[in-house]
N, C-alpha and C positions, 0 to 999 in steps of 0.2 A: 504493499500499500504506499503511496507516495507521502511526502510529508505535506500537511496542510499551509496554504500559502497565506500571507496576509496582505490586505489590500493598502496600497500607500496612494497618497494624494498626487495629482498629475505634477510634472516637473518640467520646466521649459528646458528642452534639450538642445544644444548648441549643433548647428550644421558641421558636417564633416563629410568624408568620403563615403560614399555610398556603396554597400558590398555588391557584389556580382548578384546575390540572390534577390535583394529588395530594389526593385526599378520603379521610381516614381513614373505616373501616367503624365505628368507636366510639372517640371520644375519651377518653383515661382523666384522672384527676384529678391526676395525677403525671406529671413528664417521664421518659420511659425512662431506664433506668439502664443503666450500662455493660455490666453483668451480663447483662441483658437483649438488647442490642444484639449482645453477643458471642454470646449463646446461637445466637439466630437465625442469625447469621454463620455459626456453625458447623454449625447443621442445614442450611444451604445448602451448604456445603462437603461434607457427607457425599452429599447428593445429587449434587452434582456429580461426586463420587469414582464414586458408583453407575453414573453415565452412562456414564464412562471404564472402569469393569471392564465393562459392558455390550457397550461398543464393542471393547473387546480380545477378548470372547467371540465375538461375532457379526460382527465387522469393520465395524460401522456402528452408529449411534443409532437405536435404535428408539424409537417414540412408543406411542402407544395401543394396545390391543389391538383388533383389528377382524376383523369376520366375513368370508367369503367374498368378498363384495361391496364390502369396503372400509369398511363402516359401524362407525364406534367402540362396542366394547362397555364397554370398561374402560379407566380411565386409566393413563398411562404411570406414575403413582405404584403402580400395581399391579405393572406390568413391571418395576421397580426392585426388587421386594422380595427376590429372591435375591441381591440385590447389596448388601442393606442389613442381612444377616443375618437376614432374614424369611422364610427358605425355607418353613418349616412353614406360615406363614400364606399364602402364596403357592399351596401345594398344594391350599389348602381353596377356592380359587375355581375357578368353573366358567368357562373361558375360552372356551368357547363360546355364552355365555349374558350378556345385559346386567348392568351394574351393580345394576339395581333388580329383577332376578329373586328369585325367593323365596328361593333358596340364596344369593345373592350379596348381597343386601340385609342378611342377617343378619351379615354380615363388616363392615359399615360401622363399628360400634362397637370393633372391634379396630385401630383406627387406631395405627399405630406412633409411638412418641414423637417421632421425626425430623419429622412431619409437624404435629405439633400446635402450636396458637397458644402463642407465648411470654408475650403480656401481654393482649391484647384478648380478652373472652369471645366464644366462638362455640359454635353448636350442636353436639352431640357429633358427632363424625366429619368436621368441618369443618378445611378447611387454608386458608392464605392462600398457599402455595407454589404457584405456577403457571408457566406457560411462555407464549410468544406463538405464536397460531397465525394464519396468513394468507399471502398471497404475499409471499415475499421472507424470511419469518422461518424460524428453524430447523425449526419444525414448519409448513411453510406447502406447499410446492409440491409436497412427496411425503412421504411417511411415514417413511422411513429416508433417512439420511444419513450420510457418511462424515466425519470429521474434515478429510481431505484436500480436501473439497468447500467447507468454510468459508473462501473465499478471502480474506475479509477479515480472517482471523486468528482463532485461537482465543480471543486474549487480547483482541480487540476485539468480541465477539460475545455477546449476552446468551443464557444459557442457561435460568435460571429467576430468579423475581423474587418479592418479597413484594407480594401484589396488594392491590387496595384492599378488596375484598369477598372473603368466603372463599365454598368450594365443598366439597361433599361429596367426600372424598378419591378415592373409586374411581369418581366420576362423570368421564367424560371431557370435561371443561369447564375452559377456560382463557381467557385473555386474546385477544380479536380484535385482529388488527393490520391495518391498512390505511394505506399513506403518505399518504393523500389525506384521511383522518379524523383527529379528535383522538384521542390515547392514551386507554386505558380508565383508570379510577381504579386509583391504585398508593398504597402507602404506608399500609395498614390497619392493621399491627401497630404502628407507632411515630408516630402523628400526623402523618404526610406523610413523616417520612423514611424511607428504605427500602434495604434491602440489595439488591445484584444478585450472582449467581453467573454468571461467564463461562465460556466453554467451554473454556478452559485449566484450569479447576478453582479461580481464585481468585475473591475475593469483594470487590466494591467497594461503598461507601458513595455515595448518589447525593445531590447537594445538595437542599435543601428546595425553593428556588427553580429547578425544574429547567427547562432549555430544551427544550422538546417536539420541536423539529425535531434538534436534537442527539441525543437520546436514540434517536430513529427511526434514526438511522445506526446504532447499536449494536444494534438489533435485526435488522437484515439481514444475511444471510450472505454475500452476494456483491455488495453495492452498489457497493463501490469508493470510498466517500465518504472523506473525512479527518475525523477527530472532533477538536474542540477539548476537551481532557480538563479545562480549567478551567471550561467551563460544565455539567460534569456531576458530576465526583468531589469528595468531601470529601477 
């Protein structure tokens, strides 16, 4: 069992060389401010809290909206809307149609502020907040999961991150995870530095020169690995 982590307040992180792993989607002229870093951290906290409220309601964390054959239609970001005080927007979606249907496509422009980029410019309706999908990840082996099934511990397991590249918020698109392959790009909002929401609802800041193998341990929900915190967190 991994050692529990303690959440620490957001810290202003100076710019430095970006590692090969963490590649920003669009670098800015000025380093990120404490206000910007904290705002994104708070967005992730709201997302994590919404997931927990969803779990309390349904007895499990559900991901994307899928059809009867299990094909993803709409992102988990749509699923969370009723738990982000966006119930009226949620009612406007056709849950039996894909994200780019005529009806659902019109709602892309109504992206909630909690999903909006804090600093880096992106196209209208795009977000950097994503989860990991793939074998071993939270949204990998099956669509739904109970918190009790996260045997590595909720305080040790990644829920959502600031990705390297944005996606349309309603599209069921996230970060592919494969333990045998390099991690996808991360840290697009803050020139390589990025925040991570954990499954216990806390948010941590990841070191700029991230140890990819160490971070992979935090992505799996039941890997049984022991994490070296000094290699990951600010």
